[in-house]
Structure formats: structure tokens, C-alpha cells
RODO-2510 file (C-alpha; in nm, 4 decimals, decimal comma):
residues 506
     n   res          X          Y          Z
     1     m    -0,1712     1,1408     0,5755
     2     l    -0,2454     0,9706     0,9054
     3     s    -0,5208     0,7146     0,8854
     4     p    -0,8715     0,7726     1,0248
     5     p    -1,0411     0,6150     1,3281
     6     g    -1,1127     0,2480     1,3262
     7     r    -1,3249    -0,0012     1,5215
     8     l    -1,2924    -0,1327     1,8726
     9     g    -1,1399    -0,4776     1,8792
    10     r    -0,8681    -0,3977     1,6292
    11     p    -0,5344    -0,2283     1,7042
    12     a    -0,5538     0,1450     1,6842
    13     d    -0,3732     0,3301     1,4108
    14     s    -0,2068     0,6685     1,4324
    15     m    -0,5270     0,8622     1,4982
    16     r    -0,7801     0,6002     1,6168
    17     w    -0,7956     0,7693     1,9569
    18     l    -1,0195     1,0204     1,7811
    19     a    -1,2935     0,7695     1,7039
    20     t    -1,6250     0,6940     1,8507
    21     f    -1,5640     0,3196     1,8512
    22     t    -1,8146     0,0542     1,7572
    23     l    -1,7955    -0,3161     1,7866
    24     a    -1,5896    -0,4905     1,5211
    25     r    -1,7469    -0,7624     1,3160
    26     q    -1,6072    -1,1073     1,3878
    27     v    -1,4313    -1,2348     1,0764
    28     p    -1,3228    -1,5969     1,0349
    29     s    -0,9455    -1,6185     1,0101
    30     v    -0,9396    -1,9614     0,8437
    31     i    -1,0877    -1,9953     0,4933
    32     c    -1,0857    -2,3004     0,2623
    33     m    -1,0324    -2,2195    -0,1049
    34     t    -1,1975    -2,4498    -0,3532
    35     a    -1,0164    -2,5762    -0,6618
    36     k    -1,0971    -2,3972    -0,9824
    37     q    -1,0476    -2,4831    -1,3461
    38     h    -0,8278    -2,2704    -1,5678
    39     t    -0,6834    -2,2861    -1,9181
    40     f    -0,3454    -2,1511    -2,0237
    41     d    -0,3936    -2,0856    -2,3923
    42     e    -0,3537    -1,7071    -2,3632
    43     r    -0,0447    -1,7216    -2,1410
    44     p     0,2692    -1,5604    -2,2712
    45     a     0,5263    -1,7973    -2,4145
    46     g     0,7616    -1,7802    -2,1167
    47     d     0,4806    -1,8601    -1,8762
    48     q     0,3510    -2,1408    -2,0977
    49     a     0,6889    -2,3119    -2,0562
    50     h     0,6678    -2,2712    -1,6813
    51     v     0,3140    -2,4240    -1,6860
    52     r     0,4271    -2,7234    -1,8922
    53     q     0,7062    -2,7878    -1,6469
    54     r     0,4559    -2,7801    -1,3595
    55     r     0,2174    -3,0126    -1,5434
    56     a     0,4910    -3,2597    -1,6170
    57     a     0,6041    -3,2613    -1,2595
    58     a     0,2468    -3,3125    -1,1353
    59     g     0,1604    -3,5735    -1,3932
    60     q    -0,0928    -3,3482    -1,5513
    61     a    -0,2276    -3,3703    -1,9016
    62     s    -0,0589    -3,2023    -2,1981
    63     a    -0,0825    -2,8302    -2,2810
    64     g    -0,4214    -2,6843    -2,3679
    65     r    -0,6318    -2,9156    -2,1447
    66     r    -0,8044    -2,7812    -1,8378
    67     w    -0,6624    -2,8890    -1,5070
    68     p    -0,7410    -2,8225    -1,1413
    69     v    -0,5186    -2,5646    -0,9805
    70     p    -0,4273    -2,6048    -0,6157
    71     r    -0,5365    -2,3350    -0,3780
    72     v    -0,3574    -2,2298    -0,0639
    73     l    -0,5369    -2,3657     0,2412
    74     a    -0,5225    -2,2631     0,6008
    75     a    -0,3200    -2,5054     0,8080
    76     g    -0,6086    -2,6078     1,0374
    77     m    -0,8323    -2,6957     0,7468
    78     v    -0,5957    -2,8931     0,5241
    79     m    -0,7399    -3,2405     0,5760
    80     t    -1,1034    -3,1386     0,5498
    81     c    -1,0444    -2,9160     0,2464
    82     a    -0,8239    -3,1696     0,0733
    83     a    -1,0934    -3,4310     0,1007
    84     a    -1,3558    -3,1953    -0,0299
    85     i    -1,1403    -3,0906    -0,3255
    86     a    -1,0499    -3,4467    -0,4067
    87     a    -1,4167    -3,5445    -0,4051
    88     a    -1,5147    -3,2447    -0,6193
    89     t    -1,2428    -3,2752    -0,8841
    90     g    -1,1466    -3,6381    -0,8773
    91     t    -0,7858    -3,5269    -0,9055
    92     a    -0,4947    -3,5491    -0,6662
    93     t    -0,4434    -3,1813    -0,5779
    94     a    -0,1334    -3,0508    -0,4022
    95     i    -0,2435    -2,8790    -0,0854
    96     r    -0,0284    -2,6179     0,0831
    97     a    -0,0530    -2,4790     0,4351
    98     a    -0,1174    -2,1092     0,4655
    99     a     0,2157    -2,0061     0,6082
   100     t     0,4474    -2,2450     0,4275
   101     t     0,7027    -2,1494     0,1651
   102     i     0,5659    -2,1337    -0,1859
   103     p     0,8153    -2,1159    -0,4762
   104     a     0,7431    -1,8254    -0,7065
   105     g     0,9856    -1,9080    -0,9846
   106     k     1,2536    -1,6737    -1,1137
   107     a     1,2766    -1,3198    -0,9805
   108     a     1,1297    -1,0621    -1,2127
   109     g     1,4451    -0,8598    -1,2185
   110     a     1,5833    -0,5796    -1,0084
   111     y     1,4526    -0,2259    -0,9962
   112     a     1,7103    -0,0315    -1,1917
   113     g     1,6581     0,2888    -0,9925
   114     n     1,7236     0,1345    -0,6547
   115     t     2,0418     0,1620    -0,4458
   116     a     2,3533     0,0353    -0,6236
   117     g     2,4161    -0,3254    -0,5467
   118     a     2,0626    -0,3961    -0,4335
   119     a     1,9898    -0,6201    -0,7313
   120     g     2,0007    -0,9903    -0,6556
   121     a     1,8254    -1,3196    -0,6901
   122     g     1,4911    -1,3410    -0,5163
   123     r     1,3590    -0,9867    -0,5618
   124     g     0,9796    -1,0242    -0,5561
   125     e     1,0008    -1,3967    -0,4880
   126     l     0,7034    -1,5318    -0,2922
   127     v     0,7788    -1,6689     0,0559
   128     s     0,4259    -1,7440     0,1640
   129     a     0,0611    -1,6794     0,0784
   130     t    -0,1945    -1,6870     0,3548
   131     p    -0,5665    -1,6765     0,2704
   132     l    -0,7323    -1,4088     0,4748
   133     r    -1,0959    -1,3487     0,3858
   134     t    -1,3621    -1,4385     0,1343
   135     l    -1,6517    -1,2060     0,0414
   136     p    -1,8418    -1,4591    -0,1592
   137     g    -2,0373    -1,2245    -0,3870
   138     k    -2,0952    -0,8648    -0,4748
   139     a    -2,3667    -0,8343    -0,2104
   140     a    -2,1152    -0,9202     0,0610
   141     v    -1,8677    -0,6728    -0,0865
   142     k    -2,1306    -0,3988    -0,0976
   143     t    -2,2178    -0,4613     0,2665
   144     e    -1,8531    -0,4411     0,3597
   145     l    -1,7812    -0,1220     0,1654
   146     a    -2,0982     0,0494     0,2774
   147     s    -2,0165    -0,0136     0,6424
   148     d    -1,6823     0,1587     0,5912
   149     g    -1,8298     0,4537     0,4030
   150     f    -1,6934     0,3581     0,0576
   151     s    -1,8905     0,3567    -0,2674
   152     t    -2,0509     0,0293    -0,3738
   153     r    -2,1345     0,1401    -0,7308
   154     y    -1,8725    -0,0644    -0,9067
   155     a    -1,8930    -0,3871    -0,7046
   156     r    -1,9381    -0,6658    -0,9554
   157     y    -1,7620    -0,9694    -0,8075
   158     g    -1,6957    -1,1282    -0,4775
   159     v    -1,3428    -1,0894    -0,3375
   160     r    -1,0873    -1,3288    -0,1981
   161     t    -0,7799    -1,1923    -0,0189
   162     y    -0,4337    -1,3176     0,0724
   163     r    -0,1383    -1,1945     0,2707
   164     l     0,1692    -1,2317     0,0540
   165     v     0,5145    -1,2345     0,2155
   166     y     0,7895    -1,1794    -0,0379
   167     r     1,1560    -1,1064    -0,0765
   168     t     1,2694    -0,7511    -0,1242
   169     v     1,5460    -0,5180    -0,0026
   170     d     1,5479    -0,2584     0,2707
   171     a     1,6341     0,1088     0,2461
   172     k     2,0056     0,0273     0,2458
   173     g     1,9707    -0,2379    -0,0272
   174     r     2,0032    -0,5386     0,2070
   175     p     1,7834    -0,8500     0,1580
   176     t     1,4675    -0,8573     0,3718
   177     t     1,1084    -0,9528     0,3457
   178     a     0,7843    -0,7523     0,3306
   179     s     0,4161    -0,8360     0,3367
   180     g     0,1161    -0,7044     0,1465
   181     l    -0,2493    -0,7572     0,0652
   182     l    -0,3554    -0,9231    -0,2608
   183     a    -0,7288    -0,9192    -0,3476
   184     l    -0,8741    -1,1127    -0,6425
   185     p    -1,2221    -1,1089    -0,7923
   186     i    -1,4145    -1,4302    -0,7447
   187     g    -1,5417    -1,5554    -1,0793
   188     g    -1,3679    -1,2787    -1,2619
   189     p    -1,1583    -1,3120    -1,5809
   190     r    -0,8490    -1,5256    -1,5679
   191     v    -0,6476    -1,2539    -1,7436
   192     l    -0,6419    -0,9607    -1,4983
   193     t    -0,5182    -0,6015    -1,4936
   194     a    -0,3362    -0,5105    -1,1725
   195     v    -0,4157    -0,2079    -0,9578
   196     s    -0,1363    -0,1049    -0,7196
   197     f    -0,2737     0,0787    -0,4176
   198     t    -0,0299     0,2278    -0,1693
   199     h    -0,1743     0,3299     0,1670
   200     g    -0,1464     0,6335     0,3932
   201     t     0,0706     0,6726     0,7048
   202     e     0,0382     0,4005     0,9662
   203     n     0,2361     0,3786     1,2891
   204     y     0,1336     0,0347     1,4202
   205     r     0,2387    -0,2622     1,2094
   206     g    -0,0937    -0,4351     1,2863
   207     d    -0,2784    -0,1580     1,0999
   208     a    -0,1186    -0,2329     0,7617
   209     p    -0,3568    -0,3471     0,4873
   210     s    -0,2785    -0,7218     0,5091
   211     m    -0,3346    -0,7209     0,8856
   212     q    -0,6832    -0,5662     0,8783
   213     p    -0,9818    -0,7856     0,7725
   214     s    -1,2061    -0,4837     0,7210
   215     g    -1,2155    -0,1116     0,7501
   216     w    -1,0172     0,1768     0,6162
   217     e    -0,7042     0,0097     0,4829
   218     p    -0,8477    -0,2810     0,2875
   219     a    -1,1585    -0,0921     0,1599
   220     p    -0,9961     0,0579    -0,1511
   221     v    -0,8369    -0,2806    -0,2262
   222     y    -1,1815    -0,4522    -0,2037
   223     t    -1,3188    -0,1781    -0,4318
   224     y    -1,0729    -0,2475    -0,7085
   225     a    -1,0843    -0,6280    -0,6769
   226     s    -1,4646    -0,6343    -0,6854
   227     a    -1,4587    -0,4177    -0,9994
   228     g    -1,2538    -0,6963    -1,1674
   229     f    -0,8910    -0,6009    -1,1036
   230     a    -0,6142    -0,7834    -0,9251
   231     a    -0,5494    -0,5384    -0,6411
   232     a    -0,2095    -0,5334    -0,4695
   233     a    -0,1354    -0,3228    -0,1556
   234     p     0,2109    -0,3425     0,0045
   235     d     0,2318    -0,3005     0,3744
   236     y     0,5697    -0,1182     0,3344
   237     l     0,8935    -0,2082     0,5121
   238     g     0,8598    -0,2500     0,8873
   239     l     0,4807    -0,2836     0,8823
   240     g     0,2669    -0,5952     0,8565
   241     t     0,4901    -0,8975     0,9070
   242     g     0,8020    -0,7321     0,7735
   243     p     1,0990    -0,7113     1,0130
   244     g     1,2750    -0,3946     1,1275
   245     l     1,1616    -0,0356     1,1490
   246     q     0,9552     0,1630     0,8970
   247     p     1,1621     0,4097     0,6921
   248     w     0,8732     0,6546     0,6735
   249     m     0,8262     0,8569     0,3460
   250     d     1,1384     0,7008     0,1950
   251     v     1,0179     0,6919    -0,1639
   252     p     1,3012     0,4699    -0,2999
   253     s     1,2318     0,1905    -0,0573
   254     e     0,8535     0,2368    -0,0936
   255     t     0,9044     0,2068    -0,4684
   256     t     1,1092    -0,1050    -0,4363
   257     t     0,8654    -0,2663    -0,1913
   258     t     0,5696    -0,1831    -0,4141
   259     l     0,7263    -0,3154    -0,7282
   260     d     0,8301    -0,6336    -0,5583
   261     m     0,4727    -0,6755    -0,4305
   262     l     0,3566    -0,6699    -0,7858
   263     r     0,6184    -0,9279    -0,8789
   264     a     0,4998    -1,1489    -0,5947
   265     a     0,1391    -1,1066    -0,6998
   266     r     0,2264    -1,2059    -1,0554
   267     g     0,4136    -1,5084    -0,9274
   268     y     0,1181    -1,6121    -0,7240
   269     l    -0,1289    -1,5747    -1,0056
   270     t     0,0948    -1,7513    -1,2550
   271     s     0,1352    -2,0551    -1,0290
   272     h    -0,2442    -2,0639    -0,9756
   273     g    -0,3535    -2,0419    -1,3347
   274     g    -0,3987    -1,6644    -1,3718
   275     v    -0,2349    -1,4099    -1,5969
   276     l    -0,1439    -1,0554    -1,4993
   277     r    -0,1317    -0,8101    -1,7849
   278     r     0,1667    -0,5846    -1,8418
   279     r    -0,0170    -0,2597    -1,7770
   280     v    -0,0502    -0,1569    -1,4128
   281     m    -0,3017     0,0979    -1,2861
   282     v    -0,1197     0,2920    -1,0126
   283     t    -0,2849     0,4773    -0,7276
   284     g    -0,2216     0,5566    -0,3678
   285     f    -0,3383     0,7901    -0,0863
   286     s    -0,1494     1,0471     0,1176
   287     q     0,1956     0,8901     0,2008
   288     g     0,0961     0,6305    -0,0559
   289     a     0,0478     0,9024    -0,3235
   290     s     0,4269     0,9640    -0,3204
   291     a     0,4882     0,5902    -0,3251
   292     a     0,2544     0,5666    -0,6258
   293     l     0,4529     0,8341    -0,8095
   294     g     0,7762     0,6471    -0,7290
   295     l     0,6348     0,3249    -0,8741
   296     a     0,5002     0,5050    -1,1813
   297     r     0,8336     0,6598    -1,2512
   298     a     1,0094     0,3214    -1,2076
   299     l     0,7694     0,1568    -1,4561
   300     e     0,8113     0,4378    -1,7112
   301     d     1,1933     0,3946    -1,6730
   302     r     1,1535     0,0216    -1,7452
   303     g     1,2496    -0,0762    -1,3941
   304     d     1,0796    -0,4110    -1,4508
   305     r     1,0987    -0,6429    -1,7479
   306     w     0,7291    -0,7212    -1,7429
   307     f     0,5213    -0,4427    -1,5972
   308     r     0,4442    -0,1117    -1,7680
   309     l     0,2543     0,1913    -1,6438
   310     g    -0,1056     0,1860    -1,7533
   311     a    -0,2343     0,4886    -1,5659
   312     l    -0,1535     0,7017    -1,2619
   313     a    -0,3973     0,8491    -1,0097
   314     p    -0,2495     0,9520    -0,6731
   315     i    -0,4728     1,1113    -0,4074
   316     s    -0,3838     1,3941    -0,1680
   317     g    -0,0107     1,3572    -0,1550
   318     a     0,2513     1,5530     0,0329
   319     y     0,4712     1,5910    -0,2767
   320     d     0,6463     1,9016    -0,1496
   321     f     0,7507     1,8650     0,2116
   322     q     1,0030     2,1431     0,2255
   323     g     0,8139     2,3989     0,0181
   324     a     0,4578     2,3314     0,1324
   325     e     0,4017     2,0726     0,4079
   326     l     0,6598     2,1802     0,6693
   327     p     0,5785     2,5527     0,6329
   328     a     0,2088     2,4679     0,6862
   329     l     0,2996     2,2671     0,9916
   330     l     0,5305     2,5315     1,1430
   331     s     0,3091     2,8295     1,0679
   332     g    -0,0028     2,6781     1,2255
   333     e    -0,1824     2,6370     0,8924
   334     l    -0,2616     2,2715     0,9717
   335     v    -0,4325     2,3935     1,2949
   336     k    -0,6369     2,6566     1,1072
   337     l    -0,7373     2,4166     0,8296
   338     n    -0,8681     2,1600     1,0726
   339     p    -1,2326     2,2020     1,1929
   340     n    -1,0947     2,0850     1,5313
   341     p    -0,7967     2,3089     1,6124
   342     r    -0,6876     2,0805     1,8970
   343     l    -0,6719     1,7942     1,6570
   344     g    -0,4836     2,0037     1,4019
   345     a    -0,2228     2,0817     1,6683
   346     k    -0,1862     1,7164     1,7563
   347     i    -0,1476     1,6228     1,3873
   348     s     0,1304     1,8838     1,3580
   349     v     0,3032     1,7306     1,6586
   350     i     0,2879     1,3791     1,5214
   351     y     0,4059     1,4800     1,1724
   352     a     0,6986     1,6668     1,3126
   353     a     0,7950     1,3622     1,5157
   354     f     0,7414     1,1274     1,2196
   355     t     0,9613     1,3528     1,0041
   356     l     1,2559     1,3625     1,2410
   357     v     1,2455     1,0037     1,3685
   358     g     1,1513     0,8420     1,0344
   359     f     1,4058     1,0281     0,8245
   360     n     1,6758     0,9680     1,0797
   361     r     1,6516     0,5942     1,0144
   362     v     1,7881     0,6352     0,6627
   363     h     1,9684     0,9656     0,6750
   364     h     2,1660     1,1091     0,9641
   365     v     1,9354     1,3811     1,0957
   366     y     2,0449     1,3861     1,4595
   367     s     2,2831     1,1881     1,6810
   368     r     2,0720     1,1978     2,0016
   369     p     1,6990     1,2489     2,0298
   370     g     1,7627     1,5170     2,2866
   371     e     1,9108     1,7378     2,0160
   372     v     1,5740     1,7900     1,8546
   373     f     1,3157     1,6678     2,1105
   374     a     1,2421     1,8246     2,4468
   375     h     1,3783     1,6455     2,7541
   376     a     1,0413     1,5166     2,8584
   377     y     1,0080     1,3190     2,5340
   378     a     1,3687     1,2560     2,4228
   379     g     1,3911     0,9249     2,6060
   380     t     1,0617     0,7824     2,4787
   381     i     0,9808     0,9317     2,1390
   382     e     1,1688     0,6886     1,9206
   383     r     1,0030     0,3839     2,0924
   384     l     0,6643     0,5252     1,9997
   385     f     0,7540     0,4783     1,6314
   386     d     0,8891     0,1213     1,6615
   387     g     0,5835    -0,0334     1,4951
   388     h     0,4599    -0,1985     1,8120
   389     h     0,2869     0,1069     1,9610
   390     t    -0,0753     0,1894     1,8744
   391     g    -0,2284     0,5194     1,7933
   392     v    -0,3458     0,5488     2,1558
   393     d     0,0139     0,5090     2,2646
   394     l     0,1270     0,7712     2,0206
   395     f    -0,1381     1,0157     2,1396
   396     n    -0,0719     0,9611     2,5058
   397     g     0,3068     0,9764     2,4533
   398     t     0,3236     1,3119     2,2695
   399     p     0,2470     1,6645     2,3793
   400     a    -0,0489     1,8738     2,2552
   401     t     0,1604     2,1381     2,0842
   402     l     0,4854     2,1664     1,8929
   403     d     0,6538     2,3988     2,1460
   404     k     0,6325     2,1223     2,4027
   405     l     0,7825     1,8680     2,1610
   406     l     1,0789     2,0366     1,9916
   407     t     1,3954     2,2001     2,1125
   408     a     1,5105     2,5208     1,9606
   409     h     1,7445     2,3170     1,7378
   410     g     1,4539     2,0926     1,6342
   411     f     1,2534     2,3970     1,5261
   412     a     1,5524     2,5477     1,3423
   413     l     1,6193     2,2213     1,1596
   414     l     1,2580     2,1909     1,0351
   415     r     1,2588     2,5591     0,9307
   416     h     1,5931     2,5431     0,7523
   417     p     1,6703     2,1757     0,6802
   418     a     2,0351     2,0892     0,6639
   419     g     2,2515     1,7724     0,6588
   420     g     2,0644     1,4451     0,6505
   421     l     1,7242     1,6050     0,6731
   422     a     1,7961     1,8207     0,3699
   423     t     1,9026     1,5074     0,1792
   424     a     1,5889     1,3195     0,2880
   425     l     1,3632     1,6013     0,1848
   426     k     1,5288     1,6435    -0,1497
   427     i     1,4552     1,2767    -0,2241
   428     a     1,0998     1,2868    -0,0893
   429     d     1,0265     1,6083    -0,2823
   430     g     1,1720     1,4722    -0,6078
   431     v     0,8708     1,2590    -0,6935
   432     c     0,7375     1,5017    -0,9477
   433     t     1,0594     1,6620    -1,0727
   434     g     1,2541     1,5757    -1,3828
   435     w     0,9942     1,3566    -1,5420
   436     a     0,6264     1,3287    -1,6291
   437     p     0,4119     1,0252    -1,6980
   438     s     0,3465     0,9434    -2,0649
   439     a     0,0581     0,7156    -1,9600
   440     p    -0,2777     0,8726    -1,8670
   441     a    -0,2443     1,0546    -1,5368
   442     r    -0,4518     1,2618    -1,2976
   443     l    -0,3738     1,4167    -0,9552
   444     y    -0,6647     1,4110    -0,7085
   445     m    -0,7153     1,6396    -0,4105
   446     a    -0,9772     1,7864    -0,1728
   447     t    -1,0305     2,1580    -0,1233
   448     r    -0,8630     2,2854     0,1956
   449     d    -0,7159     1,9441     0,2866
   450     e    -0,6193     1,9697     0,6559
   451     q    -0,3305     1,7304     0,6336
   452     a    -0,1802     1,7227     0,2816
   453     v    -0,2095     2,0902     0,1955
   454     n    -0,3271     2,1745    -0,1578
   455     a    -0,0050     2,3556    -0,2438
   456     s     0,1766     2,0164    -0,2704
   457     t    -0,0593     1,9030    -0,5515
   458     w    -0,0265     2,2334    -0,7359
   459     h     0,3472     2,2243    -0,7103
   460     c     0,3510     1,8720    -0,8518
   461     r     0,1255     1,9769    -1,1377
   462     a     0,3613     2,2717    -1,2139
   463     q     0,6629     2,0337    -1,2153
   464     f     0,4997     1,7958    -1,4591
   465     k     0,4014     2,0900    -1,6801
   466     a     0,7681     2,1978    -1,6858
   467     s     0,8405     1,8613    -1,8351
   468     h     0,5949     1,9390    -2,1156
   469     r     0,3380     1,6834    -2,0131
   470     p     0,0546     1,8578    -1,8308
   471     v    -0,1305     1,6442    -1,5794
   472     p    -0,4820     1,7588    -1,4825
   473     v    -0,5802     1,8107    -1,1182
   474     i    -0,9133     1,6639    -1,0204
   475     n    -1,0618     1,8653    -0,7352
   476     l    -1,2875     1,6431    -0,5290
   477     g    -1,4426     1,9364    -0,3499
   478     t    -1,4922     1,8972     0,0279
   479     p    -1,5761     1,5303     0,0811
   480     d    -1,6179     1,4432     0,4465
   481     y    -1,5147     1,1224     0,6211
   482     q    -1,5379     1,1301     1,0028
   483     g    -1,4952     1,5039     1,0013
   484     s    -1,1923     1,5060     0,7698
   485     r    -1,1595     1,6332     0,4128
   486     h    -0,8254     1,4483     0,3892
   487     y    -0,9835     1,1133     0,4710
   488     g    -1,2864     1,2044     0,2587
   489     s    -1,0560     1,2530    -0,0457
   490     n    -0,9576     0,8845    -0,0262
   491     v    -1,3210     0,7739    -0,0247
   492     a    -1,4333     1,0105    -0,2998
   493     g    -1,1123     0,9596    -0,4999
   494     t    -1,1392     0,5803    -0,4916
   495     a    -1,4945     0,6017    -0,6320
   496     q    -1,3861     0,8171    -0,9200
   497     i    -1,0627     0,6328    -0,9901
   498     v    -1,2116     0,2883    -1,0087
   499     r    -1,4533     0,4140    -1,2763
   500     w    -1,1643     0,5743    -1,4743
   501     f    -0,9531     0,2618    -1,4510
   502     l    -1,2401     0,0514    -1,5789
   503     e    -1,2751     0,2826    -1,8796
   504     l    -0,9035     0,2622    -1,9547
   505     a    -0,8941    -0,1153    -1,9145
   506     r    -1,1585    -0,1828    -2,1747
***
């Protein structure tokens, strides 16, 4: 569930202290997008009206004609790029700075399953769109993916990425903003199928997908975009540029943030000449596997007026915290499963801390840290999870073993959850209960996963079967990524899932 080691020169994520670091590639942070021609003949009727209004306001030609669509430009390049676009197109093009407000039209509607009263104007509304990186062709994408250990087999297009900041609600239903990574194929079809990818656990806000130009977090997003999809990856609440603290493993707010990211992506594409199909291919890894299930359930329950579930393919999720994950943590199974027992012990410590601190932000788990954390760490542990501390900070600020971290009450609470923790676990563990996807679905896992134990996946499969819709488990074997089968499952799973999604999207 924790992310793997990264490169020197970028902020460390939850486990990057484990890495043998290498020098990061220098990536330009300012990119000029060229104007591109689009037609709108295939746009749904509601969007056609929106386009006609935009054309009328801009003095564009009547419906059906091709017209140049303005691209978002980085602030420092506006004058140069504007002149280039004007010369190339011969048309007055509206130029926007990267971090300025961009209207996204009407909100796509509230997620029906969210906290009561959370619905309101602006859900999924785009606040800003910042161009991040351009991989100009499939060769550049292949070089990027290969350097990060991901398959290059289905790279067909170059990729252009953006950080979207959009309106959503927090875990209490209050208005806030979140950020996420949108990746689009260069030269791909104008009518695109969306892939929603939700990432694994990150502690430092700078390690979220939209904050990383290369590496572990954006690699799956590049994979799907280069294959021809519009790939959307939310940073989650409290990560990326989003304010506040991360409500870790809070599936309702992850679902809301992910759905609103899709709405923001659709708004962006619509205003730039693209069309996003109704069907969404949903996937996610580790923590993101539960978020993917939350989104899939919302889409099946018609939580959005436009989007529908096209397929579901989560990887290595902790779908059963109370029945599988916590027992494995407390019994030492995570230590035994890990090829490096010392690392397994540290992972157990960090997950125990994440569970208590993260769940306490939404549900009342404890009143004072000293109730559950040993005196040596009670005064510092919560600050380590504030989003501003790196993986190195987290490693150095926590003990090597659980018995040094937890009080007797902390151990008892994890063994026999009660109060707010019991409530939080019931919600987290409900992602597979009481429903089953009607769309094509598969559950992916690696044998003897040392972080998300296999029992979680088998329990989820049994719950879906109880709803009379069996979902197959795809065993990825023992893929290795930097000494981890858990991380390897994301690499191997992404390679298999992109092929499956391409088959389904035909």
C-alpha cells in the first residue's frame, strides 16, 4: 500500500528511504501547447449547445465548421506562445495562464451516496488547469515507462499532462478543492474513453500524481493515456495542492474526490474540443483499489448523470482491514511475508500509525495521542502525517517495531476495534459488501503480497459471489519491483489491465 522508492531530487514518499537513489531527470516545468483543430459533430446535444454559446461569444463560425481551440499556456510563455499560435492559425485565440481560473460550466451533479447535505453547486467544477509535461511521441513515452520499470507494449501516442484543481467536498461534506493528474494522448481520437486510476498510499503531498513529473505515481497514467485513453488520477484530499489533512482510507471521500476529478476532466475536454464517453474504465492500486471500488459502486448506483461504469480492475487492495489486514499486522505476518523482515516490521509500524492517526481525522478514535501511542512518540506522531513530512521524516520519526510505538490500549484497540475505529473499519471494509458490479470486473493480486495480504482479495471475491455476480481473481504470480511483490503487482497489473481495457473499448 505504501509507494516504492523514488529518485533523488524529488521529495521522498512513505518508503523512499529504502531506495538506492539515482539522479532525477530534469523535466521542463513550462510547456507551450499548440492550437489544434477539432470538430463538434459527434458531441451530445447538451454539449453542442454549450459549444454554440462559446462560438457565439468568441465570434467563431457557425456549428459544424472547424475552429481553433485555445490551449492552456504556462504564464511565463504566454506572449511567445500567443504569437506562435496566431501566426500558425491566423485566428485570434484566447490564451489563458496556467494557474488562472478556468470556467468549467455547470456542475455535473452531486454524488448521491455522499454525506447528506454535501450536494451543491460547483462539484467537479474546474478551478485551474496547469500544463505539466509533454512526451511528444510514443518513443518518448516508451523511454519514460521503461526507465520506471513499466511495460511499453501498448504505447501508441505521445502524452500531454495537466494538473487540474477542482471543487469538491471534504470528508464532512464541506466545500473544498482537490487536485489531480489528467493525461491525454497526443494525436489520439477526439472522442475518448476515460480511465480512472487511483493511487496507493502517500504521506507527503508532493508525492501525489500531479506533483511528480516522472516515476511511480504517473507511470500508470502515462500507460493508459499513451494507449489512447483520457487518464485521470486524483491526488485525494489533503495531497497535491488540496488544503487540509488527508483522511486516509476514507472510501466515501475518496469516492467523491475521484468522481469530481472525472467531472473536472470532462469539463476540461469539453471546453477544449474533446468528448469524454459515458463509460469509465476504473482501476486503482493498493489504497487506490478500495477507492476504485467506491467509484465503481457510485457509478453503478447512478451517482453521476453522465458517467457509467465500463469496467472495474482494482489491484492488490486491503478490502478487509479488520478481518485480514490488521490481524496480519499484529500477528507478524507482514514481517514474515517480507523478504526483508526489518522492512516488514517498519511497514507494520507505519500502517498501525496511519490507521490510528488517519481514521481519527474523520471518526473519534482517541482523544489524545498518548492514549494509543507510546510517550516517546505521542507528541510527534500526528505531525509526521500532516502532508508536509517526507518518507525519510516518517522513517526517522517512528520506531522499528510495534511494541515501541503502541500503548497497551493502542494494541487492544487494533485487536478489538471499538467506537470510532470500529465505525471507520466498517466503512472501509464495506467496499465489496452488499453489491457486485454488473459491468465486466476482475480483481488482481500477487501471490504472497507482503503489504496487502491475499486474504483481502479472496474475501472481496466471496462477498461479490454472495451477491450472485462472481468476479474472477487474476493472480499475477510473484512479480518483483525493487524487491517487492506488492509494488510488482502494480507494474504487472497495469500491463494486463491496459490490454483488457483496450479490448473492451473497441
